[in-house]
Every structure is written in structure tokens, then in C-alpha cells.
C-alpha positions as CSV (number, residue, x, y, z in Angstrom):
1,M,-4.4,4.9,-12.1
2,I,-2.7,2.5,-14.1
3,G,-0.6,-0.3,-12.5
4,T,2.4,-1.4,-14.9
5,V,4.2,-4.2,-12.6
6,Q,3.0,-6.5,-15.2
7,F,4.3,-4.2,-18.6
8,G,7.8,-5.4,-17.2
9,L,7.0,-8.9,-15.2
10,N,4.8,-12.1,-15.3
11,Y,2.8,-11.1,-12.4
12,G,0.1,-11.5,-10.3
13,V,-1.6,-15.5,-10.2
14,A,-4.3,-14.4,-12.3
15,N,-2.2,-13.4,-14.9
16,Q,-2.5,-16.2,-18.3
17,S,-1.5,-13.7,-21.1
18,G,2.4,-12.4,-20.0
19,V,4.1,-9.2,-20.4
20,P,2.5,-7.5,-22.6
21,G,4.4,-6.2,-26.0
22,F,5.4,-2.5,-26.8
23,K,2.8,-1.9,-29.5
24,E,-0.1,-2.9,-26.6
25,I,2.0,-1.3,-24.4
26,C,1.9,2.3,-26.4
27,A,-2.2,1.2,-27.3
28,M,-3.0,1.1,-24.0
29,L,-1.6,4.5,-22.5
30,E,-2.7,6.4,-25.7
31,E,-6.2,4.9,-24.8
32,A,-6.4,5.6,-21.1
33,A,-4.9,9.1,-21.8
34,S,-8.2,9.8,-24.3
35,A,-10.3,8.4,-21.9
36,G,-8.5,10.7,-19.1
37,I,-6.7,8.1,-16.6
38,N,-3.6,10.6,-15.9
39,C,-1.8,8.1,-13.3
40,L,0.7,5.2,-13.7
41,D,2.7,3.5,-10.6
42,T,5.2,1.4,-11.7
43,A,8.6,0.9,-9.1
44,A,12.0,-0.3,-9.1
45,A,11.4,-3.6,-8.6
46,Y,9.2,-4.4,-11.9
47,G,11.7,-5.8,-13.8
48,S,11.7,-3.8,-17.3
49,S,8.9,-1.7,-15.9
50,E,10.7,1.6,-16.2
51,E,12.1,0.9,-19.1
52,I,9.5,0.5,-21.2
53,L,7.6,3.3,-19.7
54,G,10.3,5.5,-20.5
55,R,10.4,4.5,-23.9
56,A,6.4,4.3,-24.3
57,L,6.0,7.6,-23.2
58,E,8.8,9.1,-24.9
59,E,7.0,7.3,-28.3
60,T,3.5,8.2,-28.0
61,G,4.3,12.0,-26.9
62,L,2.7,11.9,-23.6
63,K,5.5,12.2,-21.3
64,D,3.9,14.9,-19.9
65,F,0.8,13.8,-19.6
66,F,1.0,11.2,-17.1
67,F,1.8,11.7,-13.1
68,V,3.6,8.8,-13.0
69,V,4.5,7.1,-9.5
70,T,7.7,5.2,-8.8
71,K,9.5,3.0,-6.1
72,V,12.8,2.9,-4.8
73,G,14.8,-0.2,-5.1
74,N,15.5,-3.1,-3.2
75,Q,15.4,-3.2,0.7
76,I,18.0,-1.0,2.5
77,P,19.5,-4.4,4.5
78,A,19.6,-3.4,8.1
79,G,23.5,-2.8,8.8
80,F,23.4,0.4,6.4
81,S,24.4,3.5,7.6
82,L,21.9,7.0,6.8
83,T,24.6,8.0,5.2
84,E,24.8,4.4,2.9
85,A,21.0,4.4,2.7
86,R,20.8,8.0,1.4
87,R,23.4,6.8,-1.1
88,S,21.6,3.9,-2.0
89,I,18.3,5.7,-2.1
90,C,19.8,8.7,-5.0
91,E,21.2,6.0,-6.9
92,S,17.4,4.0,-7.3
93,V,15.9,7.4,-8.0
94,E,19.2,8.7,-10.6
95,N,17.8,5.6,-12.6
96,S,14.6,5.9,-12.6
97,L,15.1,9.3,-13.5
98,R,17.7,7.9,-16.5
99,L,15.1,5.0,-17.3
100,L,11.8,7.1,-17.5
101,K,13.7,9.3,-19.9
102,A,12.5,12.3,-17.4
103,D,13.6,15.0,-15.9
104,Y,12.0,15.0,-12.5
105,L,9.9,12.9,-10.5
106,P,6.3,13.8,-9.6
107,L,6.2,11.0,-6.7
108,V,8.9,8.9,-5.0
109,M,7.7,6.2,-2.2
110,L,9.7,3.9,-0.3
111,H,8.9,0.5,-1.6
112,R,8.1,-2.4,1.0
113,D,7.5,-0.3,4.7
114,Q,10.9,0.7,4.8
115,S,12.4,2.6,7.7
116,P,11.3,6.2,8.0
117,A,14.7,7.5,8.5
118,H,14.9,7.1,4.9
119,L,12.3,9.9,4.0
120,E,15.2,11.9,5.1
121,A,17.6,10.4,1.6
122,L,13.7,10.6,-0.4
123,M,14.2,14.3,1.5
124,S,17.7,15.6,0.0
125,C,16.5,14.3,-4.0
126,R,13.0,16.5,-3.2
127,E,15.9,19.3,-2.4
128,K,18.4,18.5,-5.2
129,G,14.5,19.0,-7.5
130,L,14.6,15.2,-8.6
131,I,11.8,14.4,-7.2
132,E,8.7,16.3,-6.4
133,R,6.4,14.4,-3.6
134,C,7.7,11.5,-0.8
135,G,5.9,9.1,-0.2
136,V,5.7,5.0,1.3
137,S,4.1,2.3,-0.3
138,L,3.0,0.2,3.3
139,M,2.7,-3.8,4.2
140,H,2.4,-3.9,7.1
141,P,0.0,-1.9,9.3
142,E,1.7,-1.8,12.4
143,N,4.4,0.4,10.8
144,A,1.9,2.8,9.6
145,Q,1.8,5.4,12.2
146,Q,5.8,6.3,12.1
147,F,4.8,7.1,8.7
148,L,2.1,9.6,9.3
149,S,3.7,11.4,11.8
150,D,6.7,12.6,10.2
151,P,5.3,15.8,7.9
152,S,7.7,15.2,5.0
153,L,5.8,12.4,4.1
154,D,3.6,13.1,1.4
155,A,1.4,10.6,0.3
156,I,1.2,6.6,1.1
157,Q,0.1,3.6,-1.2
158,A,-2.1,0.9,0.7
159,P,-3.9,-2.6,-0.3
160,A,-7.2,-2.1,-0.1
161,N,-10.7,-4.0,-1.3
162,A,-13.7,-5.2,-1.1
163,L,-12.5,-7.8,1.7
164,D,-9.2,-6.6,3.3
165,N,-9.8,-3.5,5.3
166,R,-6.4,-3.2,7.1
167,F,-5.6,-0.1,6.6
168,R,-8.9,1.6,6.3
169,E,-8.3,3.9,9.5
170,I,-4.5,4.9,8.2
171,I,-6.0,5.6,5.1
172,S,-8.6,7.5,6.6
173,T,-6.3,9.4,8.7
174,A,-3.7,10.0,6.3
175,H,-6.4,11.6,3.9
176,A,-7.5,14.1,7.1
177,N,-4.0,15.7,6.8
178,G,-4.1,16.5,3.9
179,V,-1.4,12.9,2.4
180,L,-2.5,12.1,-0.5
181,T,-3.6,8.1,-1.0
182,F,-3.3,5.5,-3.2
183,S,-4.7,1.6,-2.8
184,R,-3.5,-1.4,-4.5
185,S,-4.7,-4.6,-5.1
186,T,-8.4,-4.0,-5.3
187,Y,-8.5,-7.2,-7.5
188,L,-6.3,-8.7,-4.5
189,Q,-3.8,-9.9,-8.6
190,G,-6.6,-10.8,-9.8
191,L,-7.8,-13.7,-7.1
192,L,-11.0,-12.6,-6.9
193,L,-12.0,-13.2,-10.0
194,M,-11.1,-16.1,-10.5
195,T,-13.4,-19.0,-11.0
196,D,-12.8,-21.8,-8.7
197,S,-11.6,-24.5,-11.4
198,S,-8.5,-22.1,-11.6
199,T,-7.8,-20.8,-8.6
200,P,-5.1,-22.7,-7.4
201,A,-5.5,-25.1,-4.2
202,H,-4.3,-23.4,-1.4
203,L,-5.7,-20.4,-2.3
204,R,-9.7,-21.7,-3.3
205,P,-10.2,-20.5,0.8
206,I,-11.5,-17.8,-0.8
207,T,-14.2,-19.5,-2.5
208,P,-17.3,-18.5,-0.1
209,D,-16.4,-14.5,-0.1
210,R,-15.9,-15.0,-3.0
211,E,-18.9,-16.1,-3.4
212,F,-21.0,-13.5,-1.4
213,F,-19.4,-10.8,-3.7
214,A,-20.4,-12.8,-7.0
215,Q,-24.1,-13.4,-6.0
216,I,-24.1,-9.1,-5.2
217,A,-22.9,-8.8,-8.6
218,R,-25.4,-10.9,-10.1
219,E,-28.2,-9.2,-8.3
220,L,-27.3,-6.0,-9.3
221,S,-27.0,-7.2,-12.9
222,L,-22.9,-6.0,-12.4
223,S,-20.0,-8.3,-13.6
224,L,-18.4,-8.9,-10.7
225,S,-14.9,-7.0,-11.6
226,A,-17.2,-3.5,-11.6
227,L,-18.8,-4.4,-8.0
228,L,-15.2,-4.8,-6.8
229,L,-14.1,-1.6,-8.4
230,L,-16.8,0.5,-7.7
231,V,-16.5,-0.6,-3.7
232,M,-13.4,1.3,-3.8
233,L,-14.6,4.2,-6.5
234,S,-17.0,4.8,-3.1
235,K,-14.0,5.8,-1.0
236,S,-13.9,9.3,-0.5
237,E,-10.5,9.1,1.2
238,L,-8.7,8.1,-1.9
239,D,-7.4,9.8,-3.9
240,S,-6.9,7.7,-6.7
241,L,-6.7,3.4,-7.2
242,V,-4.0,1.5,-8.5
243,V,-5.3,-0.9,-11.2
244,G,-2.9,-3.7,-13.1
245,M,-4.0,-5.1,-16.3
246,E,-2.1,-6.7,-19.3
247,T,-4.1,-6.2,-22.0
248,R,-6.1,-3.3,-23.8
249,Q,-9.0,-5.0,-23.7
250,Q,-8.5,-5.1,-19.3
251,L,-8.3,-1.4,-20.2
252,Q,-11.4,-1.1,-22.0
253,E,-13.2,-3.1,-19.7
254,N,-12.6,-0.7,-17.0
255,I,-12.9,2.2,-18.1
256,A,-16.3,1.3,-18.3
257,I,-16.7,0.8,-15.4
258,L,-15.5,4.1,-14.9
259,Q,-18.3,5.7,-16.8
260,S,-21.1,3.8,-14.6
261,P,-23.3,5.0,-11.5
262,P,-22.0,4.7,-8.5
263,L,-23.4,1.7,-6.4
264,P,-26.9,2.0,-4.3
265,A,-25.6,2.9,-0.4
266,E,-27.3,-0.1,0.9
267,I,-25.4,-2.4,-1.2
268,L,-22.5,-0.3,-0.3
269,A,-23.4,-0.7,3.4
270,K,-24.2,-4.9,2.7
271,I,-20.3,-5.2,2.3
272,D,-18.9,-2.3,4.2
273,S,-21.1,-4.8,7.4
274,Y,-19.9,-8.3,5.8
275,T,-17.4,-10.0,7.8
276,P,-14.9,-12.1,6.0
277,T,-14.3,-16.3,6.2
278,V,-10.6,-16.0,5.2
279,P,-8.1,-16.4,7.0
280,G,-6.2,-13.2,7.5
281,W,-2.8,-14.4,5.4
282,L,-4.6,-15.1,2.2
283,I,-5.7,-11.3,1.9
284,D,-1.6,-10.7,1.7
285,P,0.0,-11.8,-0.5
286,V,3.3,-10.7,0.8
287,Q,2.2,-14.8,2.4
288,W,1.9,-16.3,-0.5
289,P,4.1,-18.8,-1.8
290,S,5.6,-16.5,-4.8
291,H,4.6,-12.8,-4.8
292,A,5.6,-8.9,-5.4
293,V,4.1,-6.0,-4.9
């Protein structure tokens, strides 16, 4: 699944090229479709991403090809009643429909651990035929069980990568219960791929852990990005990986990785048993000085 936050914002600690141009985005969508990639992830909070996608899908004729996942807008204020929350959420869904130029949305998620009670508002949108499935984009493992216990939940999205296993049990439980599972942050916003010299000073505690994966990649004659993506592709409990990219070259590199053979079982076991040295806050971009998730 292509993460499209970079289509609407200068997103990611490793992003050097900024927001791609409209023609570049259209070319990326066409190339992704040709390779069989058929899912897109966006959100109302991702700048102009929804609007750009709506135009690009119409321009390329791929409107009916991609399964588009979006998320409702800003956090609902704590003081809102359920009636006010429902109105705000439904307005967000209707605006996403307009921007994406869609008749209905395949999946809409609450953004950033909003209240499980707000799933009811998404349910009302589903009853109106505006959306097909309801989900939540998780931020905190401790909040997840509240959502998993709701039978109306169709999907979750959670951060997960070779270094971040905070949501492992949650993802496994959701998958076993028939809930669609999506992971994001495969490259930790690109931090896992950066060189030491290009890494901001406050994020350099990542160096020993990054070198652990880099050494394995060298031994296997793989790029670090290939190793990290193949690790996540090995997770059978995940239905889809959200991988962000801002250039066509990055897309092409990811497509090539998808065609690679799986990692050996002993390598996966070695990575699975690795104990990170990085401080806990560093694997959570929300705790970085600036973020968007």
C-alpha cells in the first residue's frame, strides 16, 4: 500500500525532495498499478493529499482500481458530545468523498486513537452508504483493546517495523479475529535508512540498532531497505504494508524488492530475537520534536 502523506506534505525525517509534482504522482500511480499495487493510504490531516489523489486518480483513469483508505480529520475535542462528534466525523467523511471524487470510500479510519465511541459515527456513515468499512489508526498499544472489543471494527493500522514490535500481539489478535491489519512506519519515516552523518543529532541513538540491520543486509548482499521491507513482508498476520515514498525511483526500488525471494528462516529468527538498544521514545515519531502520522 502506498502511503501518500508525502503527496500533500513535506513529510519524513529523510525526505530530501519535498512534495512530488502532479505529473510525477500520476506516473507513480500508473506504475504502481502496472505492478499490481492496488491500495493507497491517505488522511484528511495529510495536507492536500486527498485533493491531489482525487485529481490524479481521475486523470489516470485509475479511480476504480485502487482501494483507497483515508482517515477522519482532526482529533475530536474532549468536550464534544457524541452528537457533536458524529457531526464532525460525518462532515470529514463527506469532505473526503468530495476531495477524492468518490461515490463511497472503501475504508475510513479514526485517526490517532480517537474514542472507541466514535466508531458509532463511522457506522452511521456506513449505513448511509458513504463508506464500506470502519477502522482505527492506532498510536498507543494500551488503547487498542478498547477498539478490538468492538464488533463494528473492520480494520486497524499500527506502526511496526524490524525495530518496533510494540503492536505485535495486537496485530496478531486483530488478524485472528478477522479484522484487516495494516502496518505503517516500515522504515521509521526513513530514519532506519539514513546515514549517521545525515541523522539529526537527537536521533543518533538509533545508530547501533541501524548498524545491526545494516550488517545483516551486507552479509546477504541486500540493500538495507530491502532487508527491512522483506522482514515485514514475512509477517503473515499483516494484510498490507503502508510504505511511503515521494519519488518514482523509490517506488521502482520497492517494486523490485517485492519481487525478491523471502528471507531465510534463520535470518528472520535472528532479527526477531534481537533486543534493541534504542530508547523507547525514539521508535515513536510522535515523541520527536516534529511529526505527522
